[in-house]
N, C-alpha and C positions, 0 to 999 in steps of 0.2 A: 187175170192180173190181180195179184194179192195187194190188199191195202196194208201198209205198215201198221203194226199195233200201236195204239196210243196216239193216233192222229187227232189229238184231242183237247177237248174243253175241260176246264176245271169243274169239279162237282161241288165246290164249296159254295156256301151262301154268299151272295153278293150285296144284298140289301137288308135293311132292318125289318122290312115289312114281312110279317109271318104268312101273308097270302101270296100265292104264286099263280102265274098264268101259264097254262099248258097249251101248246100248239101241237096238234096231231095231224100226221099225214102218212099214208101207207102204214108201215109197221113202226114208224118213228114217233117219238114224243119229245118235244122240246120243253124243258122247264125253264121259263124265261128268267126269273130272278136267281135261280140256282145256277143258271148258265150250264145246263146239262142236257145232253141229248141221249135218249135211250132207244134201244131196239131189242126185242126178244130174239131176233135172228142172229145178230152179231154185235160186238162191242164197237161203239162209235164214239170217238172223241175228236173235237176240233180245237185248234188253237184259238186264242181270243179274237183275232181279226176275222178268221174264217167263220167262227161262230156268229159274230156280229153281222157279217155279210149275209149268212143264211137267214138269221132272224129277221133282218131288214126286209128280205125278199118274201119270207113266209108271211110276215104281218101284212104285206101288200100283195098277197097271192092273186094271180090273174092280171096284175097291172105291170106295165113296163116301167122300170126304174132306171133312170139315166145313170151312166157311169159317173158323171160329175156329182150327182146327188149321193151316190154310194160313197164316193171319196170324201165328201163333206161330212156325212153322218158317221161312217165307220172309222175314218181316220181324222176325226175332229182334233184340231190343234197340232197335227203332224203333217209336215210337207212330204209327200211321197209321189212317185211317178205313177202315171195312169196305168202302167203295166201291172201295178200291184193288184188291181181288181182282177185281172186275168189270171194272175198266179194263184190268188186265193180262191177264185171261182173254180179253178182246176182242182184244188185240194178238196173243196166241198163236193164236187162231182165224184171224185175218187172215193171219198168217205161214204157217200150215200149209195153208190153203185147204181145199177139200172132199176127203174121202176118195175113192179110186178104187173101181171096182166090185169089185176083188179084195181090198180092204183089210178086209173083214169088218165094216163098220159104216157107218151113214148119216152120222154126225158124229163127229169125233174126241173131243170133250168134251161131255158133257151135264151139265145142272144140274137137280137135283130139290129144290124148296123143303123146308127143314127137314132134308134129308139131306146135301146138299153137292154136290161136283163129282166126276165119274167120267171116267176115260180109257177109251174104248171099243175102241180098236184092239188088234189082236193084237201082242204085244210079245215079243221074244226078247232075251236078254242074253248077252254073251260077254266074254272078256278079251283085251287086246291090249297089246303092248309099245309104249311111247311113245318115239319117236325124238326126239332133240334137234333142234329146229328150227334153220334157218339163222339166224334172228333171234337165238336164244340164243347162237350161236357168234360172231356179228358183234361188232365193237367197239361200244361204247355210244353211237353217234351217233344223233341223231334222223333218221328215215328220210325220204326224199323223198316228197312226196305222189304218189298215183297219178292217172292220167288215164283216163277212159273213152273218150275220142275222141283222134284224132291231130291234130297241127298241120296247118294248111292254109296254103300260100303263105308259109311262113316258112323254107324250107330255106336260102336265101341268108343270112338273118340268123343262123340257128343256126351256119352254117359260119363266118360272120364273127366270131361270139362265140368259137367254138373257136379260130380263128386268133389272136384277140386274147389269149386265155388262154395260148396258146403263147408269146406275146411279152411279155406283161405279167402281173404277179402280182396286180393289182387291176383288175377290169373291172366297170364299173357300167352296167347297162341303165337308161336314163333315159327317162321318158315319162309321159303322163297316166294316170290310173286307167282301167282297162278296155282299154288298148292291147295287153295280152298279155305284159307283162314277166315275170310269174311262170311262165307256160306256156313261154316261150322259155328262161328260166333253168333250169327243171326238165328240159326236153328236153336242153339242153346238158350239164347236170350228169350226167344219166343216161348220155349218150354217153361222158363222161369216165370214168365208172365202168366201163361195159361194155367200152370199147375200150382204155382205158389202165390199167385196174385200180386207179384212184385211189380212196382212201377218201373218201367224200363225206358231209358233214354238212349238215343242213338247219336253219336258224334262222329262225323266223317271228316278226317283231317287231310284226306288225299288232295282236295283242291287247293290247299294253302300254298302260297308262294313265298311266305315268310313266317318264321317262328314268332314274329311279333303279333300274329293274329290268332295264336292258339287260345289265349284266355278269352278273347272276344267270341271265338267260335264255340267254346264250351258254354259260355254264358248264354248265347242265343239259343243253343240246342236245348237248354233247360228252362228257357223262358225268362231269362234275367237280362237286364240292360248291360251292355258292354262298356258304357262310358262312366260308370259310377266310380267315385274316388276309391272305394274298396270293393271292387267287383268280386273278388274271391270270397269276401264275407257274405255278399248277397247270394252267391252261388251256394255257399254252405247253408245259409238260412233256408233256401228253397229246397235243398236236398235233405233237410233235417226232419221233414214231416213224417217219415216212416222208412221202411225197407225200400231201398232203391238200388237198381243195377244199371250202371252206365256201361254201354258198349262203345268203346273208343276204337275206331277203325283206322288203319294205316298210320301208325305212330312213328315209323322209323326215321322220317326226315325232320321230326320236331322233338326228339327225345330229350334233348338238353333242357328245353323249356317245359315240356309236359311233365317230366318226372317229378320235379319239386312241387308242381301244382297238385298232382295227384297225391303226393306224400302229405301235403298240407291238409287236403280234403279228407283223406283216410284217417288222419290223426284226430280230426275234429268230429267225424261222423261215424260212430260205431256201427250204424246200420247200413252204411254204404258199402257196396261191392262194385268192383270194376273188372270188366272183361275186356282186355285189349288185344288187338292184332298188330303184329309188327314183324319186320324182317330181322330185328335185333331186340334183345331184352331191354327192359326199362331200367334195370340195375337199382331197384328199390328194395329196401329191407322188407322182408315178408312176401316178396313177389314169388308166386308159383309159376314156373315156366313149363309150358307143355309144347314140345316141338311137334309140329304137325307132320306126320309121315306122308309119303306118297301112297297112292293106292297100290295094293299088292298086284303084281303082274304075273302072268303065267310063266312057269319055268319052260325050259327047252323041251322037257319031257312031256309037258301037257299038250296033247295034240287033239284029242277028241273034244267035241263041242260041249258035252256034259261036264267034262273036267274043266274046260275053259270058263264055263259059266260060274264056277266057284271063285273065280278071280274078280274082285271088285272093279278093277280097271276094265275088264272085258264087259262086265255087267253094265258099267257106265257107258261104254262105247256102244253097246247094242241098244241100250235104253234111249240114248240121244239120237242114234242113227234112225231108230224107228220113228221118232218125232219128225225127223227130216224126210221120212217117206221111204227109207231103205228097207229091203228085205234080205238081210245078209246072214240071218241066224240059221244057216244050213251047214251040214257037215262038210261039204266041199269047200266052203269058205273059211273053215276053221283055221287052217294054217296061216292064212293072210290076216285074220282077226288077231291071232296070237302075235304075229309079227308087228302089226300096228301097235298093239298094247305095249309090247316090249320096247319098241322104238320110242314111244312117248313116255316111257319110264314112270307111268302111273301118275303123271301130273294132270289133275282134273281139267284145267283150262286148256291145255294142249289137246286132251282127248275130246273135249266138247267142240273145239274148233275143227278138229279132223272129222268128227262124227257128222258135223253139219254137211260135209261134202259127200257123204256116202249115199245121199239121196240122188246124186247125179253121176256117180262113177262107181266102179266096182271096187271091192276090197283089195283085189290084187293090184289094180292100177294105183290105188291110194298108197299101198304099202311101198311100192317101188318109187313113186314120186317123193314120198316122205323120206325115204332112205337117201335119195339124192340131195334133198335140202339139208338133211342132218349132216351129211358128209361135207357139204359146202360150208355150213356154219362152223363145223369143227375145224376146218382148215383156216377159215378167215378169222376165227376168234379162239385161239388155243387156250386163252386164259379163262374162258367162260366156265362157270360151274355147270355140271352135267344137266341138271334139271332146268337151269336157265336156257341151256342150248335147246332142250326139248321144246320149251315154250316158244323160243325164237324160231325154231324150225317150223313148228305148227303155224305160227302167225305168218312167217315168211312164205311158207308154201300156200297157205290159204289166200294170202294177198296176191300171190303170183297168178292165182286162178281167177281173180276178179276180172270182170270186163272193165273197159276203160272208164265208164261212168261210175261204177262202184268204187274203183280205185281212187278216182278224183274226189269223190265225196268223202271217203274214209280219210284221205289226207287233209281235207278241209275241216272235218269234224274234230280232228286232233287239236285244233286251236281252242276248243272249249275245255276249261278247267273243271267245270261242274256239269250238272245235268242240263238237258236242253229238250226242246219239243220239235215237232215236225216242221213247224214254220222256220225255226232257227236253222234246221238242216237244209231246207230249201234255199234259205237266204245265203247260207255259206256256199252253196253251189251256184249261186247266181252269176251269170256271165259265162260260166264254164259248162254248166249242165242245164238242160231244159227242165223246168219245174216238174213236169210229168215224169221225166227220167229220174230226177232226184228223188221223187216220191217212191218210185219203184226200187231205186238203188238202196234207199234206207231200209225198205222191207227186206231186201235180199241180204243186207249186212246183218240185220237182226237174225235172220234165219241161219246165217253162217257163223253166228256167235261172235262176230267182230264188233257189234254194237249190242250193249245190254239194254233190255227193255224191262222196266219195273211196272207190272200191271197194277200195282197198288198206288202208283203215283199218277194222279189225274191231271197234273199240271206240266211237269217236266219229266217225262217217263224214260228218256234215253240218256245213256252215259257210256263212256269208254273206260275200260279198265286201264290201269297205269301202263301195263306192258303193251297193250294195243296202241295206246296214245303215243308212247315213246317210239314204237316201231314206225307208226304212221308219220310222226314228226320227222324222224330220220329220213324217211323217204321223201318228204316234202323238201327237206334241206338239200338232199341229193339232186332234186329236180329244180333247185333254185326257186321254189314256190313259197317258201316260208314267209318271207316279208310281205308278199301280196296277200297271203291268207291271214296273217295277223292284222293287216290293214282292213281286210274284209270283216274280220271278227270285231274289230273296234267299231267299224261303221254299223255292224249289226247291233252291238251293245248300245250305241248311241240311239238307234231307232227304237230299241226295246225300252230304253229309259224314257224316251219321249212318249212312248205308248203308256208306260207306267204313270207318268205325270198326268197325261190326259185322262187316265182311268180314275184318278183320285176322287172326282165328284161322285162317282157311281159305286165305289166299293167301301165297305166297312173295313176296319183295321185288319181283322183276321183274314178276310178274303184277299185284300191287297197284299198282305204279308205272305200268305200261302202262295200267291202267284209270282211275286217279284223279289222277295228278299234273298232267295237262293242264287240270284244273279250276282251277289256281292263279290265273290271270288273272281268271277269273269270280268266284272267291272274293274276290279283292282288289276287284274292281269292286263286288260286292255290299256289301262292308264299307264302301267309300267312300260309297256311296249311302245306306246305313243310318245312318251316323254324321252325314250331312248332314241327316237328318230326325229330330227329337227323338222322334217316336212309333215310330221303328224301332230305337231303341237296344237294346231287349230282343233283337231278332233279331240285331243285330250281336254282342252278348255271347254268345248261344247259338251263333252261327256260329263265333266264335273258339274256343270250347271244343270244339265238334264237329270243327273242322278241324285240331286239334292234330297228329294223325298226318301230315297232308299237309305241314305246314310242316317237320316233322322229316324227312320222307322226301325233300323237295327241298332240305334243308339251308339253309333260310331261317329258322333259329331266332332269330337276332338280330332280324330284321324282325318275326317273330311276337311276340317278347318286347316290342318297342316298341309294337306294336299293342295287345297285351293291357294293357300298362301305361297307355296313353292312354285306352283304353276304360274301364278300372277307375276312372280319375280322373273320367270323365264319369258313370259309374254312381253313384259315391259322392256326387256333387253333387245327385242327384235329391231332390226334396222328400220323396217317399215312398220310404224305403229298402227295397231288396230284398236281404235278407241272403244268400239262396241264390245269387242272381246274383253278388253281390260275392265270395262264397266260391268259386264256380266259377272266376271270373276270377283270384282270388288264387292258387288252386291251380295253374291253368295258368301263372301268372307264376312260381310257385316252380319248377315243372319246367323251364321255359325258362331261368330264371336259373341253375339248377344245371348246365345244359349249356353256358352261355355265360359265366357269371361266378359260379362256385360259391363264391367267397369274398366275395361282395357283402354288406356289412353290412346292406343293406336286407332280406335274407332273414330275419334274426332276428325283426324285427317282423312281417313278412308271414306267416311261418309261424305265429306265435302268434295272429295275427288270423284266419287261415284255420281254425285248429283251433277257435277260439271260435265262428266263424261256422258251421262244420259241426255243432257241437253244438247251436247254436240252431236251425238248419234241420233238424236230425235226419237229415242225409244221411250214411249210413255210408260210401259210396264217397269222398265229399269228406273226411270225417274221416280215413279210412285214408290217402288220398294226402297230405293235409296233414301228418299225423304222420310219414309216410314222408319227406316233404320236410324236416321238422324234424330227424329223426335223421340223414338224409344230410348235411344242412348241417353239423350238429355234427361228423360224422366228417370231412368235408372240411376243416374248420378245426382238426381235432385235438382237439376237446373230447369225448373218448371217454366220459368218465364221464357227462356230460350226455346223450350219445347213448344210453347204456345205460339211464339213467332213463326217457327218452322211449320207448325200445323196450319196456321193461317195462310202462309205462302202455298202450302200443299193444296189446300182447299181451293184457293184462287186459281192455281194452275189446273186443277182437275175439272172445275165447273164447266169450262167450254168443251170438254171432251165428249160429253153426253154418253159417258160410259158408266152404267150402274155399278159395276164391280169396283171401279176406281173411286167413285163417289162413296160407296159403302166403306171402303178402307179409310178414306180421308175423313169421313165423319167419325169413325171409330177413334182415329188419332186425335181429332179435335175434341171429342168427348173426354178423352183421358187428360189431355193437356189442360182443358178448362176445369176439370174436376180438381186437379192438383193445384191449380191457381186460385181455387176457392170460388170459381164462377159456376155454381152448381146448376142454376137454371139453364145456362147455355150448354153445360155438359149434358143435362137430361135431354135437351132438344136435339143435340147431335146424336145421342144414343138412340133416340126414337127415330131419327132420320135414317140412321144405319139399319135399324130393324125393319123399317118400312121398305128399304131397298133390298133387303136380304133375299126375299123370294125372287125378285126380278134378276138380281145379280148372280145368284147361285155361288158355287165354289169354283173359282177359276184360278189360273196362275196369277192373275192380277191381284186378287184380294186374299189369296192363300199364303199367309206368312206363318203357317204352323198351326193356326187355331181356326175352328169353325166360326165363320163370321157372326152367326146369330148368338152363339155361346159367348163370344168375346164382348159383344154389345150388351148382352144381358148381365154379364158379370159386373161390369162397371156400373150399369144402370142400377143394379141392386144396392150398391154402396151409396150411390147418389140419392136414391129414394130414401134410404135410411137416414142419411144426414139431413135430408129435407123434411124429416119427421113422419114419413109414411112407413112405419115399421112393418105392418102386415103386407103392404105391397112389396117391400124390399125382400121379406122372407119368401113370398110367393115367386118373385122373379128369380131369386137365388136358387130356390128349389127347382124351378123350371130349367134353369141353365145346367144344373147338375144332372137332372134327369135326361135332358137332351144329349149331353156329352156321354153319359153312360150308355144310352141307347145306341149311339154311334160308335161305341167301343173305340174312342179315340183318346189316348192318354193325355196328349198336349191340351186338347180341348177340355178334358175333365179337370186338369190342373188350373186352366184358365177360369173355369166355372167356380172352382173352389177358392181361387184367389179373391173373388168377390163374395162368395158365400160365407167363408169362414169368419171374416171380421163382422159381417152383418149378424151372424148368430151370436158372436161374443158380445157385440154392442147391445144386442137385444136380450142378453142374459139368458139365452137358450143354450145353456152350457152342455147339456147332454147331446143336443144336435151338433153343437160346435165341436165337441170331442169326437163325434163320429166323422164329421167332415175333415177335421184336421188330421186325424189318423188316416183317413182315405187318401188325402193329399200326400202325406208322407210316404205311404206305401206305394202309391202310383208313381210319384216322382223318383223314388229309389228304384222301383222295378224297371222303369224305362230310362234311367240315367239322366233325368231332367233336373240337372243341378241348379239351374236358374230358378225353377219353380220350387225346388226343395227348400231354398233359403226362405221363401215366403211361408211355407208350412212351419218352419222352425220359429219364425216370428210369431205366428199365431199360437203355437204351442206355448211360447213364453207368455203370451197374453192370457191363455187359459190358466197358466201356473199362477199368475199374479191375481187373477180374478176368482178362480175357483179351485186352485190347487190345495193340496193338503197343508202346505206351509207357505202361504202367500207372502208373509213378511220376509221370510228368508229368501224367497224368490226375488222380491223387490231389491233387497240388499245385494244379492248376487248380481242382478242385472245392472244396478247402479255402478258397481265396480267395473263392469264390462262396457259401459256406454262409450268411453273414449275410443274404443276400437270399432264402434259401429258407424255405418255411413248414415247420411241424413234421412233417407227414406225409412230405414230401420228405426231410427230414433223417433221419427214422427209417428210411426205406427204404434210403437210402445207407449208413446205419450197419450194416445187415445184410449189405451187400456188402463193406464194408471197415471194419475197426476204426479205421483211420487217419482216418476221417471223423466220428469222435465228438468233440464239443466240450462245453464246460461248460454250454451252453444245454440240451443233451439230458440231461446229468446232473442239472441242477436240475429239469428237467421230470419225470424219473423219481422224484426225491425227493418231488415234490408229488403223486405218484400218477397221472400221465398217461403215455401211451405205453408202458403196461406190456407190450404184446405183444412188444416187443423189449428189455425191461428187462434180461434175462439177458445179452444181448450188450452193452448199454451198460456194465453192471458189469464184464464181461470186458474191454471196451476200456479202462476206467479202470484195471483191474488191469495191463493191458499197458503203459499209460503210466507207472505207477509202477515197474513192473518194469524198463523201459528206463532209468529214472532211477536205478536201483539203490536205490529206496526199497522194500526188500523187505517190511517189515511191512505197509505199506499195500497193496502188490501182493497179498500173500497174503489180506488181508481181502477185497479186491474180487473176486479169483478165487473165493474161497469163497462170497461173496455171489451171484456169478453162478450157481454150482452150486445153491445153496439156492433161488434164485428159479426156476431152470429145473425143478428137481424139484417145487417147490410148484405149478407150473403144468402139470405133466405134459407139459412141452415137451422131449421126448427129444432132438430135434435140437440144441437149445440146450444141453441137459445134456451131450451128447457133446463139444461144443466146449469147455464149461467144464472137463470132466474132462481133455481134451487139454491145455488151458492149464495146469491145476494139475499135471498129470503132468510137463510140460516144466519148470515152475517148481521143483517139489520135486526132480526129478532133478538139476537144476542145483545146488540147495542141499545135497541129502543123498544123491545117488546114485540109480540106477534102482531098485534093490531096495527101498530105504526109501521111495521115491516111490510104488511100487506099494502098499506097506502103508498109507501115509497116504491114498491115494485110496480104497482099499477101506474104510478106517475112516470116511472122510468120507461115502461112499455109504451105509454102514450107519447112521451116526448121523443122517442126514437122511431116512431112510425113515419 
C-alpha cells in the first residue's frame, strides 16, 4: 500500500534557538525544533498534528501515554473529539511503514485499551547546530512551485519565451486551460534565475474569489504589507533593488484590475520583467503575446513506433505512462498509442491524466473508452472548444474509473481554493470515508494526475488544477453534495485557524507564516459561503475570531475589520441573541480598529458594549481583552485619567482569577495608564510585576493582543526609567526590548519595542542610535502595514528633526504651523523634544489634570516663554512649578531640566553664586 507523497511536516525552523534536538529510531531522524523527519529510504512528511503526536510518543518511548494526555498536549487550546488521536495515529503509522528486522520491534506504535499508546522502537537523542537555510537568507518572494517531472516537447517554446523576455518586459503566455502555460512559465522563470541570477517571484492568482484581492496578493508574494495606504508604492520600492522577474499565474479572471497595476509597476521600474499566464491577453501597451500551442500529434500516416516517437504528444504519453508502471512502447501497441494521442489533441493535461491509467489497462482499451467519452461530451456540449472538450473528456473518463472512495474524496477536495495537506484531505473525507481509505485515495488521485503534488512544498503540497476543481465541483452539485462539502470545508478551516492560534507561542514569524498564511483564500471562501447560508452564521463568526492572527500576519487588518463589522451586524439581527458570539466579534472589532483607526469614535460604544457582554457571558478572556481595548482607546485619544480608572477596575477584576497571563496583561495596562498620568513610581512597579509574571504566563490568547508581553513591558519601562533619571538603565532596557523583538522576528513586537526605545534615545541625545531605531521603525511599520505604529515613528522623526536635523529652526516653524491638526498625545511627545512646540492648548490641558506625564516640561516651557518676554515674575513662577511638579512625580530627568532652567534664570537675575543658593534652597524646601 503506497503512502501519498507529502504526508508531511514542514521543514522550516520553528524556534529561535540555533541548537536542535535530534531523535533517531530505525532509519528515521526527527529534528525537533525544525519539525522535520528524515529517512534515507523514502521521503517522509507529517502534518503538524501528526508530527506533534509522533514526537510526544518518541520523547517518552517505552512508556504508555494516555489518550487524554495526548489530547491535552497535542491539541492544547483546541476542543476536538477523542477520535482525532486515532485518525492521526493512523496517519503516523502509514507514514512510517513497518519496522525493519533490525529495529527491535514488530510495530512502531502499539495501543493497549485503558492504558494508551506506546512507541516501541529503540530511540537515541543528540544535539545539533541548526544552520540558517537558504530560504531564510533569500528575499521574501514567494517561491516557484516544484515539478516532479520534466517538460516534454516544449524546448522551442521555452526558448521562444526566453528570447521574448530578452526583448520585451511583459510577456503573456496565452492558451486554454490544460495546455501547459504554468509549466512553461515555471521552467522559463527557473532558467532566468539559474542562468541570469535574476530574483524571481511567483504570484498565483488562481485561488482568488474577488478582484479586490489582487493588489494584496501581489504585495504578500513579494514580501510587502497589503494594508499600507500606498501599497503599490511599497511594492515598487521592494522591486526596485535590481533585475526582477515576476511570474504571475492564472490572470484571466482578474485582468481588469491586474492590467493597470502591472502597467503602473512597469512604468516605474525599468529593470522589472513580467511573465504572465492567462486564457486571454492583458491588453497592455508593449505586451508580447505568445500563444501556447498544443503538442504535435501524429498524423494518420504515422503508424510505426519509431515515427510516432518523433511526436511530442506521444513522447509525453509514453514518458508519463512509464512512470505509472506501463510497458506500452511496443510495435503492436503503436496504432492505439497514435489513436490516444490524436484523440487528446496534444493537450498536456489530458495526456497526463490518460497516461496515469495505462498502468492498469491496455492502450487498446483506453483508446476505446476515451473515444466513447469524447463522443458523449461532444453531444452534450456542442459549443465547447475542441481542446476544452479533450480536457473534459480526459477528466470525465478518468473520474468515471475511480472507485467510490476516490471519487468521494475528489469531490470533497474541490472545496479547497488553495493548496492543502494530507490532514486537510482526511478531514474533508471525514464521515464519508475512513481515514485509512482517504489516505490511500489521496495517493491514488496523485498517481492518476487528478491531484497535483508539489515535492518542493513541505507544508501544503497538494492542489487541484482549475479544470479538475471545476469538474469535481460540478459532480458534487449533481449529487447535491456541494452544500454539505462547503460546510465541512468551513468547519475544517475553523479547526485549522484554532490550531494556528494555538501554535503562536511556539513559532517565530517566518515559521508561522510559512505554515498558515496560504490559508487566507480558503478562509475568505469559507466566510463567503457561511455568510450566504443563515444556518452557517455561527461558523462564520467563530472563524473570524479564530482567524484573527492570520489577518494581522498578512497585513489585511482593514479587510478583517470590515468583515468583522459586517458579520457583527448580521449576528445582532438574529431573533435569538447570542451574547457571547456578539461579544467575541465586538472584541475582535476593537482590536482591529485600534490598529487601523485608533481614534474612531465608534470604539467608545463598542468597548463598553463588549465589556458588558463579557460580564453577561462570564468570559474572562473576552472581558480582559475588552477592558484592554477600552484602556488603550482612552490612551490613544489622550484621556489618561479615564484610562487609569479602567485600568484599576481591570486589575481589581483580574486579581481573584489567579491567572498569570491575565495579571500580566492587566499590569501592563496599569503601567501605561499610570505612566501617562505622571505616576511614574507606580508605573515602574506595574512594569516590573508584568515582567516577573511573563515567564510564568507565557504567550497565550489571554495576554496576546498583538505584542510579545515581555517586549511590551520593557518598552514602557525604558521610558519610565529615563524620566526617573536612570539613563543607562533606560538605554539598556530599550536595547534589550529591541533585541528580543528582532530575535523573535515579530514586526508588531519590534514596533512596540521601538515605541519605547526611540524617545529614550532622543531624550538621551544618542542621536545616531535614535536615527537607526527611528528608521527601523518606519521601515518595519511600512513593510507590515502597521499604520498605528507608523504614526509614532513619524513623531520620533519630527523629534530628531528639531533636535539634530540639518535645519532645526525651520523644522520647529513648520511643526508649529501644523500643531492645530495634531492630537493631544502627538503634541505632548513633541513638547518633550522641544519647548518651542508648547502652545496654550497643552497648557490648558495640564491645568485640567490631563497629560501629566509631561506636565513639568509644559510648565518649564511656559516659564521660558515669559522669560523671553522679560516677564520675570511669571517666568520664575512657572520654572518653580516645573521643579515642584517633577519632584512630586519623582521624575528626576524633568527635575534636572527644571533646575537647569532655574539656575540659568537666577544667574541672569542675581549672579551665579546667589543662583546656586536659591536652587539649593528650592530643592530643600520641596523635599
